[in-house]
C-alpha positions in Angstrom: 1.9 237.9 -14.4 -1.8 237.3 -14.9 -2.3 234.5 -12.5 -5.1 236.2 -10.6 -8.5 235.9 -12.3 -9.2 239.6 -11.5 -6.1 240.6 -13.5 -7.1 238.4 -16.4 -10.5 240.1 -16.5 -8.9 243.6 -16.4 -6.6 242.6 -19.3 -9.5 241.2 -21.3 -11.5 244.4 -20.7 -8.6 246.5 -21.7 -8.1 244.7 -25.0 -11.8 244.8 -25.7 -11.9 248.5 -25.1 -8.8 249.1 -27.3 -10.5 247.2 -30.1 -13.8 248.9 -29.7 -12.3 252.4 -29.9 -10.8 251.5 -33.3 -13.8 249.5 -34.7 -11.8 246.2 -34.5 -14.2 243.3 -34.0 -13.0 240.6 -31.7 -14.0 237.1 -32.8 -12.3 235.2 -29.9 -10.1 236.4 -27.1 -8.3 234.1 -24.6 -6.1 235.7 -21.9 -3.8 233.1 -20.3 -1.3 233.6 -17.4 1.6 234.6 -19.6 0.1 235.6 -23.0 -3.1 236.0 -24.9 -4.5 234.8 -28.2 -7.1 236.6 -30.3 -8.8 236.5 -33.7 -10.0 239.9 -34.9 -11.7 241.4 -37.9 -10.2 244.7 -38.5 -10.6 247.4 -41.2 -8.4 246.8 -44.3 -6.9 250.3 -43.7 -5.1 249.0 -40.6 -1.8 247.1 -41.2 -0.7 244.3 -38.9 1.9 246.5 -37.2 -0.7 249.2 -36.6 -3.2 246.7 -35.3 -0.7 245.4 -32.8 0.3 248.9 -31.8 -3.3 249.8 -31.2 -4.1 246.6 -29.2 -0.9 246.5 -27.1 -0.4 250.2 -26.7 -4.0 251.2 -25.7 -4.6 248.1 -23.7 -1.5 248.6 -21.6 -2.5 252.3 -21.1 -5.9 251.2 -19.9 -4.4 248.4 -17.7 -2.1 250.8 -15.9 -5.1 253.0 -15.2 -7.1 250.0 -13.9 -4.2 248.6 -11.8 -1.9 251.4 -10.6 0.3 248.8 -8.8 1.5 247.5 -12.2 3.8 250.6 -12.2 5.8 248.9 -9.4 6.4 245.8 -11.5 6.6 247.7 -14.9 8.2 251.1 -14.0 8.9 251.9 -17.6 5.3 251.4 -18.6 5.9 248.3 -20.9 3.3 245.7 -20.0 3.5 243.7 -23.2 6.6 242.0 -24.6 8.0 243.6 -27.7 7.3 240.7 -30.0 4.1 239.3 -31.5 2.8 236.9 -34.1 0.2 238.0 -36.5 -1.2 236.1 -39.5 -4.4 236.1 -41.6 -6.7 233.1 -41.1 -8.4 233.0 -44.4 -9.4 229.4 -45.3 -7.9 228.1 -42.0 -10.3 230.1 -39.8 -11.9 227.0 -38.2 -8.5 225.6 -37.4 -7.3 228.9 -35.9 -10.5 229.2 -33.9 -10.1 225.6 -32.6 -6.5 226.3 -31.7 -7.4 229.3 -29.6 -10.3 227.6 -27.9 -8.1 224.7 -26.8 -5.2 226.8 -25.4 -6.2 226.3 -21.8 -6.1 222.6 -22.3 -2.8 222.8 -24.2 -1.1 224.9 -21.5 -2.7 223.8 -18.3 -4.0 220.3 -19.1 -7.7 221.1 -18.3 
């Protein structure tokens, strides 16, 4: 869905705003054509499920305000897929960071 660079920027801005409103620090964020990857530092009071609800829920709310035409493609208001993967980086932080930084090369061969 996000093949246009403008839409990728809107998506990135929406995710950043959602995180900013809840004091979630974004370490790295990559928005690709069909999915996104991010590493965040969030308060310990926020569970993984709540973190994803905040990011996906609020960012889709913002996206639908920025791009009203999304309502035509997503009439039920569900921009993000229901699933997600969420894990702590801990001692593998550098490996996770490298993985996300190289996603464009992995998916698109750049």
